C-alpha positions as CSV (number, residue, x, y, z in Angstrom):
1,X,-14.0,3.4,-2.5
2,X,-15.6,0.0,-2.0
3,X,-15.8,-0.6,-5.7
4,X,-12.2,0.4,-6.2
5,X,-11.1,-2.0,-3.4
6,X,-13.2,-4.7,-5.0
7,X,-11.5,-4.1,-8.4
8,X,-8.0,-4.0,-7.0
9,X,-8.6,-7.2,-5.0
10,X,-10.0,-8.9,-8.1
11,X,-6.9,-7.8,-10.1
12,X,-4.6,-9.2,-7.3
13,X,-6.7,-12.5,-7.5
14,X,-6.2,-12.7,-11.2
15,X,-2.5,-12.1,-11.0
16,X,-1.8,-14.4,-8.1
17,X,-4.5,-17.1,-8.3
18,X,-5.5,-16.3,-4.7
19,X,-9.2,-16.3,-3.8
20,X,-10.2,-12.8,-2.6
21,X,-14.0,-13.3,-2.8
22,X,-15.7,-12.5,0.4
23,X,-12.6,-10.9,1.9
24,X,-13.5,-8.2,4.3
25,X,-12.3,-4.7,3.3
26,X,-9.9,-2.9,5.5
27,X,-10.8,0.6,6.6
28,X,-9.1,3.3,4.5
29,X,-7.8,6.5,6.3
30,X,-6.6,9.2,3.9
31,X,-4.2,11.4,5.6
32,X,-1.9,14.4,5.2
33,X,1.8,13.8,4.9
34,X,2.4,15.0,8.5
35,X,-0.5,12.9,9.9
36,X,0.8,9.8,8.1
37,X,4.3,10.4,9.5
38,X,2.9,10.7,13.0
39,X,1.0,7.4,12.5
40,X,4.1,5.6,11.1
41,X,6.3,6.8,14.0
42,X,3.6,6.5,16.7
43,X,5.7,4.0,18.8
44,X,8.9,6.0,18.2
45,X,8.0,9.7,18.0
46,X,11.6,10.8,18.7
47,X,12.4,9.5,15.1
48,X,10.0,11.9,13.4
49,X,12.0,14.2,11.1
50,X,12.4,17.8,12.3
51,X,10.0,19.2,9.7
52,X,7.3,16.8,10.9
53,X,7.0,14.6,7.8
54,X,8.8,11.7,6.2
55,X,8.3,12.0,2.4
56,X,9.3,8.3,1.9
57,X,6.0,7.2,3.6
58,X,3.0,6.9,1.3
59,X,1.0,4.4,3.1
60,X,1.0,1.7,5.8
61,X,-1.1,-1.3,6.7
62,X,-2.1,-1.9,10.3
63,X,-3.6,-5.4,10.5
64,X,-4.9,-5.0,14.1
65,X,-6.4,-1.5,13.7
66,X,-10.2,-1.6,13.1
67,X,-12.3,-4.8,12.8
68,X,-10.5,-6.0,9.6
69,X,-7.3,-3.9,9.5
70,X,-6.8,-0.3,8.3
71,X,-4.8,1.2,5.5
72,X,-3.4,4.6,6.3
73,X,-2.6,6.3,3.0
74,X,-1.8,9.8,1.7
75,X,-4.9,11.5,0.4
76,X,-5.2,10.9,-3.4
77,X,-5.3,14.6,-4.0
78,X,-1.8,15.0,-2.5
79,X,-0.1,12.6,-5.0
80,X,2.0,14.0,-7.9
81,X,-0.1,14.1,-11.0
82,X,-3.4,14.2,-9.1
83,X,-4.3,17.4,-11.0
84,X,-4.1,15.5,-14.3
85,X,-7.3,13.6,-13.3
86,X,-10.8,14.8,-12.9
87,X,-11.0,12.5,-10.0
88,X,-7.7,12.0,-8.1
89,X,-8.7,8.4,-7.3
90,X,-8.2,7.6,-11.0
91,X,-4.4,8.3,-10.6
92,X,-2.8,4.9,-11.2
93,X,0.2,5.9,-9.1
94,X,-2.1,6.4,-6.1
95,X,-4.0,3.2,-6.9
96,X,-0.7,1.3,-7.0
97,X,0.1,2.4,-3.5
98,X,-3.4,1.3,-2.4
99,X,-2.9,-2.0,-4.2
100,X,0.4,-2.5,-2.4
101,X,-1.3,-2.2,1.0
102,X,-4.1,-4.4,-0.2
103,X,-1.5,-7.1,-0.9
104,X,-0.5,-6.9,2.7
105,X,-4.1,-7.1,3.8
106,X,-4.6,-10.2,1.7
107,X,-1.4,-11.7,3.3
108,X,-2.7,-11.0,6.8
109,X,-6.2,-12.3,6.1
110,X,-4.7,-15.5,4.8
111,X,-2.5,-15.9,7.9
112,X,0.7,-15.9,5.9
113,X,2.8,-13.7,8.4
114,X,2.6,-16.5,10.9
115,X,4.9,-18.5,8.7
116,X,7.4,-15.7,8.0
117,X,10.8,-15.4,9.8
118,X,10.1,-11.6,9.8
119,X,7.3,-9.3,8.8
120,X,9.3,-7.9,5.9
121,X,8.9,-11.0,3.8
122,X,5.6,-9.7,2.4
123,X,7.2,-6.7,0.9
124,X,8.7,-8.4,-2.2
125,X,5.3,-9.6,-3.4
126,X,3.7,-6.2,-2.8
127,X,6.4,-4.3,-4.6
128,X,6.5,-6.7,-7.6
129,X,2.7,-6.8,-8.0
130,X,2.7,-3.0,-7.8
131,X,5.2,-2.8,-10.6
132,X,3.2,-5.2,-12.7
133,X,0.1,-3.1,-12.1
134,X,1.9,0.1,-13.3
135,X,3.2,-1.7,-16.4
136,X,-0.3,-3.0,-17.2
137,X,-1.7,0.5,-16.9
138,X,1.1,1.9,-19.0
139,X,2.2,4.2,-16.2
140,X,5.7,5.3,-15.6
141,X,6.9,3.7,-12.4
142,X,8.0,6.4,-9.9
143,X,10.3,3.7,-8.4
144,X,12.7,3.0,-11.2
145,X,14.7,0.4,-9.3
146,X,11.6,-1.4,-8.1
147,X,13.1,-5.0,-8.3
148,X,16.1,-3.9,-6.2
149,X,13.9,-2.3,-3.6
150,X,11.5,-5.2,-3.6
151,X,14.4,-7.5,-2.6
152,X,16.0,-5.0,-0.2
153,X,12.8,-4.2,1.7
154,X,11.9,-7.9,2.1
155,X,15.2,-8.7,3.9
156,X,15.3,-9.2,7.7
């Protein structure tokens, strides 16, 4: 996992011009859909869907969890298409989700959220870079209206 994180951070660095060298890695917690839903709604458990899982949630970044932040992400083996790979970590769709959260990690490590009017401002960059990553890997984007959602999710 460490090598994959290094590779994705290097890709982000090449695409954005940001220096990611020496950046501490966040902890990675792979989870089931139900466990990730519980983590997402930890402060508002009454909002958890009746069936116990919110299928819209694939990952989240918690800057204050662990010594250098933590990424909670669905286990690679649970992603659509995971069976198409000998190693589910090779699935570019799963890697894009991890990359998205690493963008947030980079933003927090650089102190950018302190200058944002709201925490949603970082979403546009993360979604757009994720789309670029999928195009570069020649992977069909599971979010066909990515530019719309990048803008919508970044609003306050």
